[in-house]
N, C-alpha and C positions, 0 to 999 in steps of 0.2 A: 237207411233201412237195412236191417239185418236179414240176410237170406238164410233160410233153413238149409242145413247140410243135405237134406233129401232133395231140395230143389237143385242144388249143385250136382248131385248124383243123377238126377233126371235129365238135366241139360247135357251132362257129360255122356250119359247113355244114348241120348238122341244123336249126339255128335258122332258116336262110335257105331251107330246102326249101319249096317246090319250085323255088326260083330259084337252083339250084346253079351255073348257068352264069355268074352274076355274080362278079366278083372279090371276094375278101375283103380288106378294107383292114387295114393295120397298126393303125390306130386302133381298129377293132373287136376285133382280137385282143388288144390291150393293155387293153381295157375291163375294169375290175375285176369287173363282173358276169359277163362271158364267162369270165374266169379262174376265178371261183368255180364256175361251171357245169362247167368242165373238171375242176376238183378234185373236185366232187361226183359227176361221172360217170366218173371214172377206174376205179373198181371195176367199173362196168357195162361199160365198154369192155373191160376184162380178162376179165370173165365171159362176155360174149356175142360178143366179136370177137377173142379171143386168137389164133385161127388164121387171121385175115384179114390178108392182106398189105396194108401201108400204101401209100397212094398211089392216085391215080385215083378218089378218092371212095369207095373200098371200105369204109372204116370208117364213113363217113357212111351209106352204104346199109345196112350191118349194124345200126347203131343204129336207123335208121328201121324196119327189118324187125322189130326187137325192142322197139319203142317202148312197147308195152303192158306189157312185162315189166320195164321200167327201174325203178330204185328211186324211191321218192317224193322223196327228196332230189335226185336227178338231174333228175327231171321239174320239180320246183319251181324249182330253180336255172336250168333252161333257160327257163322262163317268165319269170323275173326278168331274165335276160339278154336275151331277146327284147324285153321291155318297155324295158329300158335302151337298146337299140339302135333303138327306135322302130319295131319291125316287128310 
């Protein structure tokens, strides 16, 4: 399953919260752990944020607002990605 780059950015943004003002580097987005988190969270993004317009950090805010309801796989992958990024 190919994951949209915006999904990667959304997951990365969630991992970096509350520091969303910082730029996301291409190296972070290409990190295998971040890509795995994006794949693991794709269904959650569709489930909780399907009606949310992409851009402006709206997907990131949507995921953050639904963080307690995210799947275990999504949460676990996000923690691994956060660790891999040293955050």
